[in-house]
C-alpha positions in Angstrom: -37.2 7.8 -11.8 -39.4 6.8 -9.2 -37.7 8.1 -5.9 -39.4 5.1 -3.6 -37.4 2.6 -5.4 -34.2 1.8 -4.1 -31.2 2.0 -5.7 -29.2 -1.0 -6.1 -25.7 -0.8 -4.2 -22.7 -3.3 -3.6 -21.2 -3.4 -0.6 -18.7 -6.3 1.2 -20.3 -8.3 2.8 -19.3 -7.7 6.9 -20.5 -4.5 6.7 -24.0 -5.4 6.2 -23.3 -7.4 10.1 -23.1 -10.6 8.3 -20.5 -12.7 9.6 -18.0 -13.5 6.7 -14.3 -12.6 8.0 -11.7 -14.6 8.5 -12.2 -15.1 12.6 -15.8 -15.2 11.9 -17.0 -12.0 13.1 -18.4 -9.5 11.5 -18.0 -5.0 10.9 -21.4 -4.6 10.8 -21.8 0.1 9.9 -24.8 1.5 11.2 -24.6 4.3 9.0 -24.7 2.1 6.5 -27.3 -0.5 7.4 -29.5 1.9 9.3 -29.4 5.3 7.7 -29.0 4.0 3.6 -29.8 0.9 4.0 -33.1 3.5 4.1 -32.5 3.9 1.1 -29.9 1.8 0.0 -30.7 -2.6 -1.7 -27.5 -3.8 -1.2 -25.6 -6.6 -2.9 -23.5 -8.1 -0.4 -20.3 -9.8 -1.4 -17.4 -11.5 0.1 -14.4 -12.3 -1.8 -12.9 -14.6 0.2 -15.4 -16.9 1.8 -17.3 -17.0 -2.6 -13.6 -17.8 -3.7 -14.0 -20.8 -1.3 -12.1 -20.4 2.1 -13.8 -21.6 4.9 -14.8 -19.5 8.3 -12.8 -19.3 10.2 -10.0 -19.0 7.8 -6.0 -17.7 8.4 -5.7 -14.5 8.5 -4.2 -12.8 4.2 -2.3 -9.8 3.5 -0.7 -8.7 -0.1 2.8 -9.1 -0.4 5.3 -7.7 -3.4 5.3 -5.2 -6.4 2.2 -3.5 -5.0 1.7 -3.2 -8.5 1.2 -6.7 -9.1 0.7 -8.0 -5.6 0.2 -11.8 -4.3 -2.3 -12.9 -2.0 -1.2 -15.0 0.8 -2.0 -16.1 4.4 0.3 -14.8 7.1 1.8 -17.5 9.1 1.8 -21.1 6.0 2.7 -18.5 3.2 0.2 -20.3 0.5 -0.6 -18.5 -2.1 -4.4 -17.4 -3.7 -3.8 -15.1 -6.0 -5.1 -16.9 -9.1 -8.0 -18.8 -7.2 -9.2 -14.7 -6.2 -8.2 -13.2 -9.3 -10.0 -15.7 -11.7 -13.1 -16.1 -9.2 -13.3 -11.9 -9.1 -13.5 -11.3 -13.0 -16.6 -14.1 -13.3 -18.0 -12.2 -10.5 -17.2 -9.2 -11.8 -19.5 -9.9 -15.0 -22.2 -11.9 -12.5 -22.8 -7.9 -10.9 -23.2 -6.9 -14.3 -26.1 -7.5 -15.0 -26.9 -6.0 -11.1 -27.8 -2.7 -12.1 -25.1 -1.6 -9.5 -25.1 2.5 -9.2 -21.7 2.0 -7.0 -19.7 0.0 -4.5 -18.7 0.5 -0.9 -15.8 -1.5 0.1 -14.3 -2.5 3.7 -11.4 -0.4 3.5 -7.6 -1.9 4.2 -8.7 -5.3 3.4 -6.4 -7.3 0.3 -9.2 -7.9 -0.9 -11.7 -6.0 -1.1 -9.8 -2.2 0.0 -10.2 0.4 -2.5 -7.0 2.1 -1.5 -3.9 2.2 0.6 -4.3 -1.6 1.3 -0.9 -2.9 3.1 1.8 -4.5 0.5 4.7 -5.7 2.8 7.8 -5.3 0.9 10.6 -8.8 0.5 12.4 -7.3 4.2 8.7 -8.2 5.4 8.1 -4.2 5.6 4.7 -2.6 5.0 3.4 0.7 2.6 -0.1 1.7 2.4 0.0 1.4 -1.1 -2.3 -1.6 -2.1 -5.3 -2.1 -3.7 -7.6 -5.4 -2.7 -7.7 -7.6 -5.9 -10.9 -7.6 -5.7 -11.0 -3.9 -5.3 -9.2 -3.7 -8.2 -10.4 -5.7 -10.7 -14.4 -4.6 -9.2 -13.0 -1.3 -10.5 -11.4 -1.7 -14.0 -13.8 -3.0 -14.5 -16.3 -0.3 -13.6 -13.8 2.5 -13.9 -16.8 4.8 -14.2 -18.9 3.4 -11.2 -19.2 5.2 -7.6 -16.7 3.4 -5.1 -16.6 4.4 -2.0 -14.6 2.3 1.4 -17.0 2.3 5.4 -14.0 4.7 6.4 -14.2 7.1 4.1 -17.8 7.6 4.2 -17.4 9.3 7.9 -16.0 12.4 6.4 -18.9 14.2 5.5 -17.5 16.0 1.9 -16.8 12.7 1.4 -19.9 11.1 2.3 -22.1 13.6 0.3 -19.7 13.3 -2.7 -20.3 9.4 -3.0 -23.8 9.8 -2.3 -24.6 12.5 -4.5 -22.5 11.1 -7.0 -24.8 7.7 -6.6 -27.8 9.3 -7.5 -26.8 11.1 -10.0 -25.7 7.9 -11.2 -29.4 6.5 -11.3 -30.7 9.1 -12.7 -27.8 9.4 -15.3 -29.1 5.6 -15.8 -32.4 6.4 -16.3 -32.4 8.1 -18.7 -30.3 6.0 -21.2 -32.4 3.0 -20.3 -34.7 4.7 -23.1 -32.7 7.0 -25.0 -34.0 10.2 -27.1 -32.2 13.2 -27.5 -34.4 15.3 -26.1 -34.2 13.4 -22.9 -30.1 14.1 -22.4 -30.7 18.0 -22.9 -33.2 17.4 -20.2 -31.0 15.6 -17.4 -28.2 17.7 -19.0 -30.7 21.2 -18.3 -31.9 19.5 -15.0 -28.4 18.7 -13.4 -26.3 22.3 -15.2 -26.2 23.8 -11.9 -25.4 20.8 -9.9 -22.0 20.1 -11.9 -21.1 23.6 -12.1 -21.2 23.1 -8.2 -18.5 20.0 -8.9 -16.6 21.4 -12.2 -17.2 24.6 -14.4 -14.8 23.7 -16.9 -16.8 19.7 -17.2 -20.2 21.8 -16.9 -19.2 23.5 -20.0 -17.9 20.3 -21.8 -20.7 17.9 -20.6 -22.8 21.5 -22.4 -21.3 21.5 -25.6 -21.8 17.4 -26.2 -25.5 17.4 -24.8 -25.9 20.4 -28.2 -25.1 17.9 -30.4 -28.1 15.5 -29.3 -29.6 14.6 -32.9 -26.8 15.1 -34.9 -23.7 13.0 -33.5 -24.3 8.9 -33.6 -26.1 8.1 -29.5 -23.7 5.6 -28.6 -20.4 7.9 -29.2 -22.9 11.1 -28.1 -24.3 9.0 -24.9 -20.1 7.4 -24.2 -18.7 11.1 -24.3 -21.5 12.2 -21.7 -21.5 9.2 -19.2 -17.4 9.7 -19.3 -17.4 13.4 -19.1 -20.2 13.4 -16.4 -18.5 11.4 -13.8 -15.3 12.8 -14.2 -17.0 15.5 -12.8 -18.5 14.3 -9.9 -15.2 13.0 -9.0 -14.5 16.4 -8.0 -16.2 17.8 -4.9 -17.9 21.0 -4.4 -16.0 23.7 -2.3 -17.1 26.5 -0.8 -16.1 29.0 -3.6 -18.0 26.5 -6.9 -21.2 27.1 -3.9 -21.4 30.5 -3.6 -20.8 30.5 -7.5 -24.0 29.3 -7.8 -26.3 30.5 -5.0 -24.5 33.8 -6.5 -25.9 33.0 -9.7 -29.1 31.2 -8.7 -30.4 35.3 -6.9 -29.7 36.2 -10.3 -33.0 34.6 -11.0 -34.9 36.7 -8.4 -33.8 40.4 -9.0 -36.6 41.3 -9.7 -38.8 40.2 -7.5 -37.2 40.0 -4.5 -37.7 43.4 -2.0 -34.5 45.1 -0.7 -34.3 43.3 3.0 -34.9 40.3 1.1 -31.8 40.9 -0.9 -29.3 41.6 2.3 -31.0 38.8 4.1 -30.3 36.3 1.2 -26.9 38.5 0.6 -25.8 37.7 4.4 -26.7 33.7 4.9 -24.7 33.1 1.2 -21.7 35.5 3.1 -22.0 33.7 6.7 -21.4 30.2 4.6 -19.1 31.2 2.7 -17.0 32.3 5.9 -18.3 28.4 7.4 -20.2 29.9 9.9 -23.3 28.3 9.0 -23.8 24.2 6.6 -24.8 24.4 3.3 -28.2 23.7 4.3 -29.2 27.0 5.4 -28.6 29.2 2.2 -30.8 26.5 0.0 -33.4 26.3 2.8 -33.9 30.2 1.6 -33.6 29.3 -2.0 -36.5 25.8 -1.9 -38.8 28.7 0.3 -38.0 31.2 -2.9 -38.9 29.1 -5.5 -41.6 27.7 -4.4 -43.7 31.4 -3.5 -42.7 32.4 -6.8 -42.7 29.1 -9.3 -39.5 29.2 -10.6 -39.4 27.1 -12.7 -36.1 26.9 -14.5 -34.7 26.1 -10.5 -37.8 24.0 -9.6 -36.8 21.2 -11.8 -32.8 21.7 -11.0 -31.3 18.6 -8.7 -29.0 21.1 -7.3 -31.4 22.3 -4.7 -32.5 18.2 -4.0 -29.5 16.2 -5.7 -30.4 13.9 -2.3 -32.8 13.5 0.2 -33.3 15.4 2.6 -33.1 13.6 5.3 -29.4 12.1 5.1 -28.7 15.8 6.5 -25.5 15.3 3.6 -25.6 19.5 3.9 -26.2 20.2 7.9 -22.7 20.3 8.1 -20.4 24.0 7.8 
C-alpha cells in the first residue's frame, strides 16, 4: 500500500459543499472536507440530480411499507421510485470500477440515508425505520464495503471504527490484487492484534482460514477470509478488548523492561481501563518500547498504527 496515495471513497455530493440539494443548498461537512480530505479522494454522488431531477426541486419523502417504500414528492405526490431505482442500479455498476474503499451517506435522506430514514404510513405518520433507495441498492451491491453517515461520524467511536475499517479494506484489496498464499499469511499476521481488538472469535476463525492458504482453492479461500474479515471489523473494539491486547503486547517485553518500567506500563494500562486517559497514551509508550528494543513482530502490527496519527482517532478517552 502506497501510504501517500489517497484512498477512494464514495460520498453524498452535498457533503462536499456542492449545491445539489432540493433547495439549491448544500450540507458541507468540514470534518469530511478539511480533515478526511487530506487522506481520502472523494467520488461524489447525488442520486436526485444524477437521475434527472432539477435544482431546485420539490422535496421528497418515503411512504408506505418500510421494506419497500415509495419515493414521492411531498406536495404533488409524484412517484419517482422506479426512476430512482433504475438509475441507482446502473450507477452502482459504474461505481464498481472506481475501486471504492467505503462510502459516506447523507443522513435522513430519502435517497441516501443509511438508516433511520423517516417513512410515512397511510395516516401520514412518520417512523424512522427506513433506508434511502440509493443507499439500499448500494449496500446490497457492496455488502462488505465500510459505510457510514456524516451524522454518525460525530460519534468518536463510530468515526474511528469506520475509518479503521476503510484502511483495513484498502490493505486487503491491495493484498488480493496480486494474490499469493504468502501475502494472505502476511496480511493476517500483520493484523492479528487489530483483529483481536475487534473480535477474538473472528480473529481465531480468520487464523483457521489463513492456515489453509496454498491448499484450498484461492477464490473460495479469499471469499471466506474477506467475509469474516469485514464481519470482524463491524464489531467495535471495547476498553476490555483493548486492555486484553495491551496486556498481550506487554508479554513481548517481559524480559526487557525493568521493574519500574513494567509497573509504569501496568499503571497506564489500568488508567486506560478506568477511562482516565485515552488509548493513545499506552499506544505511544508501546511504540516507544517497540523502537527502543527493535521488537520486529510488534513493529509490523497495524494495531499500533491503524491509521494516520494526524486523524487523532485514539485521542479520546
